[in-house]
MARKOLFI-36263 format. One line per 5 residues: number of its first residue (from 1); their letters; for each residue x, y, z of N, C-alpha, C, CB. Coordinates in steps of 0.2 Angstrom, whole numbers, plus 5000, padded with zeros to 4 digits. Glycine has a CB too. Layout:
! residues N
NUM) a) X:Y:Z:X:Y:Z:X:Y:Z:X:Y:Z; ... $
! end
This chain:
! residues 177
1) msgea) 6074:4966:4243:6076:4960:4245:6070:4955:4247:6082:4960:4251; 6070:4949:4245:6064:4945:4246:6065:4943:4254:6064:4939:4242; 6059:4940:4256:6059:4937:4263:6064:4932:4263:6052:4935:4265; 6064:4928:4258:6069:4922:4258:6076:4924:4259:6068:4918:4252; 6078:4930:4255:6084:4932:4255:6086:4935:4262:6085:4938:4250 $
6) rtkli) 6081:4938:4266:6083:4940:4273:6083:4935:4278:6077:4945:4275; 6080:4929:4276:6080:4923:4281:6087:4921:4282:6075:4918:4279; 6089:4920:4288:6096:4917:4289:6096:4909:4290:6098:4919:4296; 6090:4906:4292:6089:4899:4292:6083:4897:4289:6090:4896:4300; 6084:4893:4284:6078:4890:4280:6078:4883:4281:6078:4892:4273 $
11) rtwqp) 6072:4880:4284:6071:4873:4285:6065:4871:4281:6070:4871:4293; 6066:4866:4277:6061:4864:4272:6060:4856:4273:6063:4866:4265; 6054:4854:4273:6052:4847:4273:6048:4846:4267:6048:4844:4279; 6050:4841:4263:6046:4840:4256:6046:4832:4256:6050:4843:4250; 6040:4829:4257:6039:4822:4256:6038:4819:4249:6033:4820:4260 $
16) dliig) 6036:4824:4244:6034:4821:4238:6039:4823:4232:6028:4824:4236; 6043:4828:4232:6047:4831:4227:6054:4833:4229:6043:4836:4223; 6058:4834:4225:6065:4837:4226:6063:4844:4228:6070:4837:4221; 6066:4847:4233:6064:4854:4235:6067:4859:4230:6068:4855:4242; 6062:4864:4229:6063:4869:4224:6070:4872:4224:6059:4874:4225 $
21) llqte) 6073:4874:4229:6080:4876:4229:6085:4871:4227:6082:4879:4236; 6084:4865:4227:6088:4860:4225:6087:4857:4218:6088:4854:4230; 6082:4860:4214:6080:4857:4208:6085:4859:4202:6073:4859:4206; 6086:4855:4197:6089:4857:4191:6084:4860:4187:6092:4851:4187; 6086:4864:4182:6082:4867:4177:6077:4863:4174:6085:4871:4172 $
26) ayahe) 6079:4857:4172:6074:4852:4168:6069:4849:4173:6079:4847:4165; 6071:4848:4179:6067:4845:4184:6061:4850:4186:6070:4843:4190; 6064:4856:4187:6059:4862:4189:6054:4863:4183:6063:4868:4190; 6057:4863:4177:6052:4864:4171:6047:4859:4171:6057:4863:4164; 6048:4852:4172:6043:4847:4172:6038:4848:4178:6047:4840:4173 $
31) ilstc) 6041:4850:4184:6036:4851:4189:6032:4857:4188:6040:4852:4196; 6035:4862:4186:6031:4868:4186:6026:4868:4180:6035:4874:4185; 6028:4865:4174:6024:4864:4169:6017:4860:4171:6027:4860:4163; 6018:4855:4174:6013:4851:4177:6008:4855:4181:6015:4844:4181; 6011:4859:4186:6007:4863:4190:6003:4868:4186:6011:4867:4195 $
36) idvlg) 6006:4871:4181:6002:4876:4177:5996:4872:4173:6007:4879:4172; 5998:4866:4171:5992:4863:4167:5987:4861:4172:5995:4856:4164; 5988:4858:4178:5983:4856:4183:5979:4862:4185:5986:4852:4189; 5982:4867:4186:5979:4873:4189:5975:4877:4184:5984:4878:4193; 5977:4876:4177:5974:4880:4172:5976:4887:4172:5967:4879:4172 $
41) lpsdl) 5982:4888:4174:5985:4895:4174:5988:4897:4167:5990:4896:4179; 5988:4904:4166:5992:4906:4160:5999:4904:4160:5991:4914:4159; 6002:4902:4155:6009:4899:4155:6014:4904:4155:6010:4894:4149; 6017:4905:4161:6023:4909:4161:6029:4905:4163:6022:4915:4166; 6029:4899:4161:6034:4894:4163:6041:4896:4162:6033:4888:4158 $
46) dsvve) 6043:4899:4157:6050:4901:4156:6052:4906:4162:6051:4904:4150; 6048:4911:4163:6050:4916:4168:6050:4913:4175:6045:4922:4168; 6045:4908:4177:6045:4905:4183:6051:4900:4184:6038:4901:4184; 6052:4896:4179:6058:4892:4180:6065:4896:4181:6059:4887:4174; 6065:4902:4177:6071:4906:4178:6071:4909:4185:6071:4912:4173 $
51) armrr) 6066:4911:4188:6066:4914:4194:6068:4908:4199:6059:4916:4196; 6065:4902:4198:6067:4897:4203:6075:4896:4203:6064:4890:4201; 6078:4896:4197:6085:4895:4196:6089:4901:4199:6087:4894:4189; 6086:4907:4199:6090:4913:4202:6090:4912:4210:6086:4919:4200; 6084:4910:4212:6083:4909:4219:6089:4904:4222:6077:4906:4221 $
56) qella) 6092:4900:4218:6097:4895:4221:6103:4899:4222:6098:4890:4216; 6104:4905:4220:6110:4909:4222:6111:4910:4229:6110:4916:4218; 6105:4909:4233:6106:4910:4240:6110:4905:4243:6098:4910:4243; 6110:4899:4240:6113:4893:4243:6121:4894:4244:6112:4887:4239; 6124:4899:4240:6131:4900:4240:6132:4906:4244:6133:4901:4233 $
61) qsghk) 6127:4910:4247:6129:4916:4250:6130:4915:4258:6123:4921:4250; 6135:4918:4260:6137:4917:4267:6131:4921:4271:6144:4920:4269; 6130:4918:4277:6125:4921:4282:6119:4917:4281:6124:4928:4280; 6118:4913:4277:6112:4909:4276:6114:4901:4277:6109:4909:4269; 6109:4898:4281:6110:4891:4282:6103:4888:4280:6111:4889:4289 $
66) frflm) 6104:4882:4277:6098:4878:4274:6098:4871:4277:6098:4878:4266; 6093:4869:4280:6092:4862:4282:6086:4859:4278:6090:4862:4290; 6087:4855:4274:6082:4852:4269:6081:4844:4271:6085:4852:4262; 6075:4842:4272:6073:4836:4273:6068:4833:4267:6070:4835:4280; 6070:4827:4265:6065:4825:4260:6064:4817:4261:6068:4825:4253 $
71) gewvl) 6058:4815:4259:6056:4808:4260:6060:4804:4255:6049:4807:4259; 6062:4798:4256:6066:4794:4251:6062:4793:4245:6068:4787:4255; 6056:4793:4245:6052:4792:4240:6053:4797:4234:6044:4793:4241; 6055:4803:4235:6057:4808:4230:6063:4806:4226:6058:4815:4233; 6067:4802:4228:6073:4800:4225:6071:4795:4219:6078:4797:4229 $
76) hrtvg) 6065:4791:4220:6063:4786:4216:6058:4788:4211:6061:4780:4220; 6054:4793:4212:6048:4795:4208:6051:4799:4202:6044:4800:4212; 6049:4796:4196:6051:4799:4190:6048:4805:4188:6050:4793:4184; 6051:4810:4187:6049:4817:4185:6052:4818:4178:6051:4823:4190; 6047:4818:4173:6050:4819:4166:6052:4813:4163:6055:4824:4166 $
81) shrim) 6059:4811:4164:6062:4806:4161:6068:4803:4165:6065:4808:4154; 6071:4798:4163:6076:4795:4166:6082:4800:4166:6078:4788:4164; 6083:4803:4160:6089:4808:4160:6088:4814:4165:6089:4811:4152; 6082:4816:4165:6080:4822:4170:6082:4819:4177:6073:4824:4169; 6080:4813:4179:6081:4811:4186:6088:4809:4187:6077:4804:4187 $
86) feqlt) 6092:4807:4182:6099:4806:4183:6102:4812:4184:6102:4802:4177; 6101:4817:4180:6104:4824:4181:6102:4827:4188:6102:4829:4176; 6096:4826:4190:6093:4829:4196:6097:4826:4202:6086:4828:4197; 6097:4819:4202:6100:4816:4208:6108:4817:4208:6099:4808:4207; 6111:4817:4202:6118:4819:4202:6119:4826:4205:6121:4819:4195 $
91) hlldv) 6115:4831:4203:6115:4838:4206:6114:4838:4213:6110:4842:4203; 6109:4834:4216:6108:4833:4223:6115:4831:4227:6102:4828:4225; 6118:4826:4224:6124:4824:4227:6129:4830:4227:6127:4818:4223; 6130:4834:4222:6134:4839:4221:6133:4844:4227:6134:4843:4215; 6126:4846:4228:6124:4851:4233:6126:4849:4240:6116:4852:4232 $
96) mnnpn) 6126:4842:4241:6127:4839:4248:6134:4842:4250:6127:4832:4248; 6138:4844:4245:6145:4847:4247:6145:4854:4249:6150:4845:4242; 6140:4857:4248:6139:4864:4250:6139:4865:4258:6133:4868:4247; 6144:4869:4261:6144:4870:4268:6138:4873:4271:6150:4873:4270; 6134:4877:4267:6128:4881:4269:6122:4876:4270:6127:4887:4265 $
101) vsigi) 6123:4870:4267:6117:4866:4266:6118:4859:4270:6116:4864:4258; 6112:4857:4273:6112:4851:4276:6106:4847:4273:6111:4851:4284; 6107:4841:4270:6102:4837:4267:6101:4831:4270:6103:4836:4259; 6095:4830:4273:6093:4823:4276:6088:4820:4272:6091:4825:4283; 6088:4813:4272:6083:4809:4269:6079:4805:4274:6086:4805:4263 $
106) vprda) 6073:4805:4274:6069:4801:4279:6068:4795:4275:6062:4805:4281; 6071:4789:4278:6070:4783:4274:6063:4781:4273:6074:4777:4278; 6061:4777:4268:6055:4774:4267:6052:4770:4272:6054:4771:4260; 6056:4767:4276:6054:4762:4281:6053:4766:4288:6058:4756:4282; 6054:4773:4288:6054:4776:4294:6046:4776:4297:6056:4784:4294 $
111) gyrap) 6045:4775:4303:6039:4775:4306:6035:4782:4305:6039:4773:4313; 6028:4781:4306:6024:4788:4306:6025:4791:4313:6017:4786:4304; 6027:4797:4313:6028:4800:4320:6025:4807:4320:6035:4801:4321; 6023:4810:4314:6020:4816:4314:6016:4817:4307:6025:4822:4315; 6010:4821:4308:6007:4823:4301:6012:4828:4298:6000:4826:4303 $
116) apgfv) 6014:4827:4292:6019:4832:4289:6018:4833:4282:6025:4829:4291; 6013:4837:4279:6014:4839:4272:6020:4843:4272:6007:4843:4270; 6022:4845:4265:6028:4849:4264:6027:4856:4267:6029:4849:4257; 6032:4858:4270:6032:4865:4273:6039:4868:4273:6029:4865:4280; 6039:4875:4274:6045:4879:4274:6045:4883:4281:6047:4883:4268 $
121) ihdns) 6051:4883:4285:6051:4887:4290:6056:4893:4289:6052:4883:4297; 6055:4899:4290:6059:4904:4289:6061:4907:4296:6056:4910:4285; 6068:4906:4298:6070:4907:4304:6065:4904:4309:6071:4915:4306; 6063:4908:4314:6058:4905:4319:6052:4910:4318:6060:4905:4326; 6051:4914:4313:6046:4919:4312:6040:4917:4308:6049:4925:4310 $
126) qaste) 6041:4912:4303:6035:4911:4299:6036:4903:4296:6035:4916:4293; 6031:4900:4295:6031:4894:4291:6026:4894:4285:6029:4888:4296; 6027:4891:4280:6022:4891:4275:6021:4884:4272:6024:4895:4269; 6015:4882:4269:6013:4876:4266:6010:4878:4260:6009:4872:4271; 6012:4874:4254:6009:4875:4248:6004:4870:4247:6014:4875:4242 $
131) lvage) 5998:4872:4245:5992:4867:4244:5990:4868:4236:5986:4868:4248; 5986:4864:4234:5984:4864:4227:5981:4871:4225:5979:4858:4225; 5977:4874:4230:5974:4880:4229:5978:4886:4231:5967:4880:4232; 5984:4885:4233:5988:4891:4235:5992:4890:4242:5983:4897:4237; 5995:4895:4244:6000:4894:4249:5997:4897:4256:6006:4898:4248 $
136) iiidd) 5998:4893:4261:5996:4895:4268:6002:4898:4272:5992:4889:4272; 6001:4904:4274:6007:4907:4278:6005:4907:4286:6008:4914:4276; 6009:4904:4290:6008:4904:4297:6013:4908:4300:6009:4896:4300; 6011:4913:4304:6016:4918:4307:6014:4919:4315:6016:4924:4304; 6009:4915:4317:6008:4915:4324:6013:4910:4328:6001:4913:4326 $
141) regva) 6015:4912:4334:6021:4909:4337:6019:4901:4338:6022:4912:4344; 6013:4900:4340:6011:4893:4341:6012:4889:4335:6004:4892:4345; 6009:4891:4330:6009:4888:4323:6016:4887:4321:6005:4892:4318; 6021:4892:4321:6028:4891:4319:6031:4886:4324:6031:4898:4319; 6030:4886:4330:6033:4881:4335:6031:4874:4333:6031:4883:4342 $
146) lhvkt) 6025:4873:4331:6022:4866:4329:6026:4864:4323:6015:4866:4328; 6027:4868:4318:6031:4866:4312:6038:4865:4314:6031:4872:4307; 6041:4869:4319:6048:4867:4321:6048:4861:4325:6051:4873:4326; 6044:4859:4329:6043:4853:4332:6043:4847:4327:6037:4853:4337; 6039:4848:4322:6038:4843:4317:6044:4842:4313:6032:4844:4312 $
151) feilt) 6047:4847:4312:6054:4847:4308:6059:4843:4312:6056:4854:4306; 6059:4844:4319:6064:4841:4323:6062:4833:4323:6064:4844:4330; 6056:4832:4324:6054:4824:4324:6057:4821:4317:6046:4824:4324; 6055:4824:4312:6058:4822:4305:6065:4821:4305:6055:4826:4299; 6069:4826:4307:6076:4826:4308:6079:4820:4311:6079:4833:4311 $
156) dqavf) 6075:4819:4317:6077:4813:4321:6077:4806:4317:6073:4812:4327; 6072:4806:4312:6071:4800:4308:6076:4800:4302:6064:4800:4306; 6078:4806:4300:6082:4806:4294:6089:4804:4294:6082:4814:4291; 6092:4802:4289:6099:4800:4288:6103:4806:4284:6100:4793:4285; 6109:4807:4286:6113:4813:4283:6120:4810:4281:6114:4818:4289 $
161) ddrae) 6123:4815:4278:6130:4814:4276:6131:4807:4272:6135:4813:4282; 6136:4803:4274:6137:4797:4270:6131:4792:4269:6142:4793:4273; 6127:4792:4274:6121:4788:4273:6116:4791:4268:6117:4787:4280; 6115:4797:4268:6110:4801:4264:6113:4800:4257:6109:4808:4266; 6120:4801:4256:6123:4800:4249:6122:4793:4247:6131:4802:4250 $
166) hlvtk) 6123:4788:4251:6121:4781:4249:6114:4780:4246:6123:4777:4255; 6109:4783:4249:6102:4782:4247:6102:4786:4240:6098:4785:4252; 6105:4792:4239:6104:4795:4233:6108:4791:4227:6107:4802:4233; 6114:4789:4229:6118:4785:4224:6114:4779:4222:6125:4783:4227; 6111:4775:4227:6107:4769:4226:6101:4771:4221:6105:4766:4232 $
171) alspf) 6098:4776:4222:6092:4778:4218:6094:4780:4211:6089:4784:4222; 6100:4782:4210:6103:4784:4203:6103:4777:4199:6110:4786:4204; 6104:4772:4201:6104:4765:4197:6099:4765:4192:6104:4760:4202; 6093:4765:4193:6088:4763:4188:6088:4769:4183:6081:4762:4191; 6090:4775:4184:6090:4781:4180:6096:4781:4175:6089:4787:4184 $
176) hl) 6101:4777:4176:6107:4777:4172:6105:4777:4165:6112:4771:4174; 6109:4781:4161:6107:4782:4154:6111:4777:4150:6109:4789:4151 $
! end
């Protein structure tokens, strides 16, 4: 069982892209293909995309809770094509109905209140941040607590439920096919 599968509460902040656990296959394919190209890695794209899609099974399992925060910018940034974005945003609206998942959107006009590159918090035991050159794992108490504090600051700025759905629905407009 992976560390992610053992985690009861996963909190994720992502300012630049749709969070991996919320990505459609086509969106994930575009993102991961770009990463492989930039990093000059051997292409194992199909298996990496397949693994990302399998990870999403966690979203439906009881005993797991997910609190996802994204910057509003991610809703407007074109990844791949308008078709891919339309499907991705429609999928995001569907996932908002999952009782295990809370999705908040930090509006574009929210004030700057904390330095916040993308990160994931697993329960209260570990935080991680992915950088261009690799992943940084934080497992000391103070480091994890700082990530939790930052997540709560961003949560206070985010909109949820109907207001978040409204932002996603509004972002769909330019991507209509």
